[in-house]
C-alpha positions in Angstrom: 105.7 98.1 185.0 109.3 97.4 187.2 111.5 97.5 190.3 113.8 99.9 190.0 116.1 100.4 192.6 116.6 103.6 193.7 114.7 105.5 190.9 114.2 109.1 191.1 113.1 110.8 188.0 111.8 109.2 184.9 111.7 110.3 181.0 110.8 108.5 177.8 112.5 107.0 174.9 112.0 107.4 171.5 111.1 103.5 171.4 108.6 103.5 173.9 111.4 102.6 177.1 112.2 104.9 180.1 115.4 106.4 181.5 115.1 106.9 185.4 117.9 108.9 187.1 119.4 107.0 190.6 119.7 107.5 193.8 123.4 107.5 194.6 123.4 107.0 198.6 127.2 108.2 198.6 128.8 105.8 196.2 129.1 106.4 192.1 126.2 104.5 190.2 125.0 104.0 186.7 121.4 106.0 185.4 118.9 103.0 184.9 117.2 102.3 181.6 114.1 100.5 181.4 113.2 98.8 178.3 109.7 98.8 176.6 108.9 95.6 178.2 109.9 97.0 181.6 113.1 95.2 181.9 115.0 97.4 183.8 119.3 97.0 183.0 121.9 100.1 184.6 122.9 102.0 181.7 126.2 104.1 181.1 129.0 104.7 183.4 129.2 105.6 187.1 128.3 109.2 187.9 128.7 110.4 191.4 124.6 112.2 191.8 122.8 111.1 189.0 119.5 111.8 190.3 117.9 112.8 187.7 117.6 112.2 183.8 116.3 114.0 180.4 116.1 112.4 177.2 117.1 114.4 173.7 115.1 112.4 172.0 116.1 114.5 168.5 119.2 115.4 169.3 118.3 118.9 169.1 120.2 119.6 172.2 123.3 117.6 171.7 123.7 116.8 167.9 123.0 113.0 168.8 119.3 111.7 169.3 118.9 109.6 172.4 121.9 111.6 174.2 120.8 111.6 178.2 121.4 114.6 180.0 122.3 113.8 183.8 122.4 116.4 186.2 123.5 116.1 190.0 126.6 116.9 192.3 129.7 116.2 190.5 132.5 117.6 192.8 132.2 117.6 196.8 135.2 119.5 197.7 133.8 122.2 196.7 130.4 120.5 196.0 129.6 122.0 192.5 127.3 120.2 190.0 127.2 119.3 186.4 124.9 117.6 183.6 126.5 115.1 182.0 125.5 113.7 178.6 125.3 109.7 178.4 125.7 108.7 174.7 123.9 105.9 173.3 127.4 104.1 173.2 127.2 104.2 177.3 129.8 106.4 177.5 129.6 110.2 178.9 131.3 113.3 179.0 130.3 116.8 181.1 128.1 118.9 179.0 127.5 121.9 181.9 130.0 122.5 184.7 131.1 121.6 187.2 129.9 125.1 188.8 129.2 126.3 192.5 126.1 128.1 191.1 123.9 125.0 190.8 125.8 122.3 193.4 123.5 120.2 193.6 120.7 120.2 190.8 117.3 118.2 191.4 115.3 118.4 188.2 115.8 118.5 184.6 113.9 118.3 181.4 114.6 118.8 177.8 112.4 121.7 175.7 111.3 121.2 172.5 113.2 124.2 171.0 116.6 122.3 172.0 117.8 123.8 175.1 118.0 121.9 178.9 116.6 123.6 181.8 117.4 122.4 185.3 117.0 123.8 188.9 118.7 123.8 192.1 117.3 125.7 195.1 115.6 128.4 194.4 116.9 129.0 190.6 115.6 127.7 187.0 119.1 127.4 185.0 119.1 126.9 181.0 121.4 125.4 178.7 122.3 125.6 174.9 125.5 123.9 174.2 128.2 122.5 175.8 129.5 124.3 178.5 127.1 127.4 178.1 124.8 128.3 180.9 122.3 131.0 182.1 120.1 132.1 184.8 116.5 130.9 183.4 114.3 131.9 186.1 114.6 132.7 190.3 110.8 132.7 191.5 111.2 133.3 194.5 111.1 130.1 196.2 112.9 126.7 196.4 111.9 125.1 192.9 110.0 121.7 193.5 108.9 120.7 190.2 109.6 121.7 186.5 107.7 121.2 183.4 107.6 122.4 179.5 105.0 122.4 177.1 105.2 122.0 173.3 105.2 125.8 172.7 108.1 125.5 175.4 106.3 127.1 178.2 107.8 126.7 181.0 105.8 125.9 185.1 107.4 126.1 188.3 106.2 124.5 191.2 107.5 125.1 195.0 106.5 124.2 198.1 103.6 127.1 198.6 101.6 124.6 196.2 101.6 127.2 193.6 102.4 126.8 189.7 104.0 129.7 188.1 103.8 130.3 183.8 106.8 131.6 181.7 107.1 131.9 178.6 110.0 131.0 176.3 112.1 133.8 177.0 111.8 133.6 181.0 108.5 136.4 181.0 106.2 135.5 183.6 103.3 135.1 182.1 100.6 133.8 185.4 102.2 134.1 188.4 99.3 131.8 189.9 98.5 129.1 187.5 97.4 127.2 190.0 97.3 128.0 193.8 96.1 125.2 195.5 98.2 122.1 195.8 99.1 121.8 199.2 102.5 121.6 198.9 105.6 120.8 196.6 104.7 118.6 193.8 106.4 117.5 190.4 105.2 118.5 187.4 104.7 116.8 183.9 102.8 117.9 180.8 100.6 116.2 178.9 100.0 116.2 174.8 98.5 113.1 174.2 94.7 112.0 173.6 94.1 109.4 176.6 94.4 111.7 179.6 93.0 115.6 179.2 95.5 117.7 177.5 97.3 119.7 180.1 100.0 120.0 183.3 99.5 117.6 186.1 101.2 117.7 189.6 101.8 114.8 192.0 102.7 115.7 195.5 105.6 114.0 196.8 104.4 115.6 200.7 101.5 115.6 202.6 99.1 116.2 199.5 99.9 112.7 197.8 98.0 113.0 194.6 97.8 113.7 191.1 96.0 116.3 190.1 95.2 117.9 186.5 96.0 121.1 186.3 93.4 123.0 184.2 93.9 126.2 182.2 91.3 127.8 184.3 93.3 127.2 187.3 91.1 124.6 188.9 92.8 121.5 189.8 90.9 118.0 189.9 92.3 115.0 191.7 93.0 112.4 189.4 94.2 109.8 191.7 95.3 109.5 195.1 99.0 108.3 193.8 102.6 109.7 196.0 105.3 109.3 193.3 108.6 111.2 192.5 109.2 111.7 189.0 106.2 111.3 186.5 105.9 110.9 183.0 103.8 110.8 180.1 105.1 107.3 177.7 104.5 107.1 173.6 101.1 105.0 174.6 99.5 107.9 176.5 99.8 106.7 179.8 101.1 107.9 182.8 104.2 106.3 184.3 105.6 107.4 188.0 108.4 106.5 190.1 107.6 105.6 193.5 109.9 106.6 196.2 109.2 105.0 199.3 110.2 106.1 203.2 113.3 105.2 203.7 115.1 105.7 201.1 116.6 102.8 201.0 113.9 100.6 200.5 112.3 99.2 196.9 111.3 101.7 194.4 108.8 100.9 191.5 107.9 102.1 188.4 104.1 102.4 188.2 101.6 102.9 184.5 98.5 104.6 185.0 95.8 104.9 182.7 92.4 106.4 183.1 90.4 103.4 182.2 92.0 99.9 181.3 91.1 98.5 178.1 89.3 101.3 176.5 92.2 101.3 173.8 89.8 103.9 171.3 89.6 106.1 174.1 85.4 106.4 173.4 84.7 105.6 177.6 83.4 102.1 176.7 85.3 98.6 176.7 83.6 97.1 173.9 84.3 95.2 170.6 85.9 98.2 169.1 88.7 97.9 171.3 88.6 94.1 171.2 89.3 94.2 167.8 92.3 96.7 168.0 94.2 94.0 170.6 93.5 91.5 168.3 95.0 93.5 164.6 97.9 94.4 167.2 98.5 90.6 168.5 102.1 90.1 168.9 105.6 92.0 169.8 104.3 95.5 170.0 105.7 97.9 172.3 104.3 101.0 173.3 100.7 100.4 171.8 97.7 101.2 173.7 96.2 97.7 173.7 99.5 96.6 175.8 97.3 96.7 178.8 100.6 94.9 180.8 103.1 97.5 179.5 105.3 94.5 178.8 106.1 95.1 175.4 103.7 92.2 174.0 100.2 92.3 173.2 98.9 88.5 174.5 96.7 86.8 176.4 97.5 88.9 179.7 96.0 91.8 177.7 92.7 90.0 176.2 91.8 88.9 180.1 92.7 92.4 181.0 90.5 93.9 178.5 87.9 91.3 179.1 87.7 92.0 182.8 86.7 95.8 182.3 84.5 95.5 179.9 81.5 97.8 179.8 81.5 101.6 180.4 84.5 103.1 182.2 83.3 104.5 185.5 
């Protein structure tokens, strides 16, 4: 979809575009904004350590729809972390912190109840208003992944390959929602219908695989993918940032669909899908028939659909 230098986390914007955290490498940098057609631009003022970002799409947390919450270190002597709010006018203010309790948050999510969750080390914190935060949970391991579903249940993974599930009040629901992820993972939750609904985990250590975490605890492999951040877009596709080693190498954002061309999700690319594509011809960011993700349905999408014609494998 895009080449985005030093991209880390990724979250979806209300217009079908995305925001990405930006690894700073010692200098103040802006976060990344990806337009629906995949064009990347730097967004907001330079921040000290804007590694991870999450979008307050409806404004339930900040009161400003489209505000972006950005977490990372924000002072170095002593080291303290904070959560910035980057506003639609591209200015920013400190929303939470600075505080030594979270010197360098590395994960962030905005839930459906107007709260921001962020993690540092072995603690997940929660904020509900400017300057207001508390400890949400300490799972007993370094937190490597953080996900939230539509019921505001919170999923936490660690380097032990285990996912723990909590309710919105931090009560432990399942100590081993999944147990065989093979190492540290990033998490996201899918409420769409192009992929099976539920929790997804992407390894970024030795177990570099995308897995669907089923309610029964099974974790079938969806694909062999190595990424750093992942999110489901408004078009139902999975988007993830690829963070190579060393960190100074070029980073990319990739788009994954279960069966390219099968826009009505009936497991076959056929005339019904072609009719949908032709009826949506032209600028149409976020539409399932935008197979190349450039925000415009045109000849390239038609060629891709015809190339995938027939039953999905």
